[in-house]
N, C-alpha and C positions, 0 to 999 in steps of 0.2 A: 042512210040516214048513221049514223054518226054516236063510236064506241059507247054505251054505259059508261060512266068508269063508278064504281064501289065507294059508296058513302061512307067513308073512315071515320070511327068516333071511340080518336084515342081517348079522350076526356074520356069517355062514362067507363071506359075498362080502371080508369084511375078511383078507386074510393078516397073519400074525403082527406082523410089523413094519409094518405101517402102523397095527393096533390098538393098537400099544406107542405109536407114534409122538402119536394121535390119547389115549390113557394122559395122556401126557407132555402135551402140548399147553393141550386142551382141559379134561379133568379133574384139572388139577395132579395129577399120577399118584394119586388116588383111583379103586384098581381096582373099585372095588364100586360108585359110582357112575357109574363108565362103562358094567358092569353091567346094572345097576337101569335105567340112560336110552335102553340098547340096546331092552331086553324093551320099553322103555313104548316108544318108537320104531317096533318089529312090530309092536307092538297097536291100534295108531292102523289109524283104518278107511278113512280119504284120508291119499293124497300131502300135500296141504293142510295135514292137523290135522295131520304128522308133521312139518315146514318150520316149522312155527308152534314147534312143541317144540326145533325147532331153533333159530331166533329166540333162545327164550327160552333155553338150552342154555349158548349163543355169549352171550352179553347175558351171563349170569351167572359167565361165565368174563374178561370187560374185550374180548372180542375182535370184530371185524367179520364179516360175512354172506363178505368177498373174503378174508378168512385164508387160508394154502393150506391148512389142517383143515380148516377148517368147511368152505370148500371141496373137499376129498377126500370126508368122510364127509356134503353134502349129496349130492353126485350118489355116492353107492351107496347114499345111501338112496333116492336113485330109478331107480336103476336094481332097487332091491328091489320099487319098486310099479307098477312099469310092464312091468318081467320081462324 
């Protein structure tokens, strides 16, 4: 029998205001890019893998990991992976 992977729900951990600000500041207003990226993050096997993906997302957006909204998304991602 295969290992059961816990379903992560990063989207549910973000309130509406946080989601809108992340969409605006990280994804340049692109809702579909936001949702597909969140879905991809949720499918990561480890927190390390998720953080690498986030670094790529931030780099593509021209942001540093120290950006206010980047830190918010990293914090929420860490909580989803660590419980």
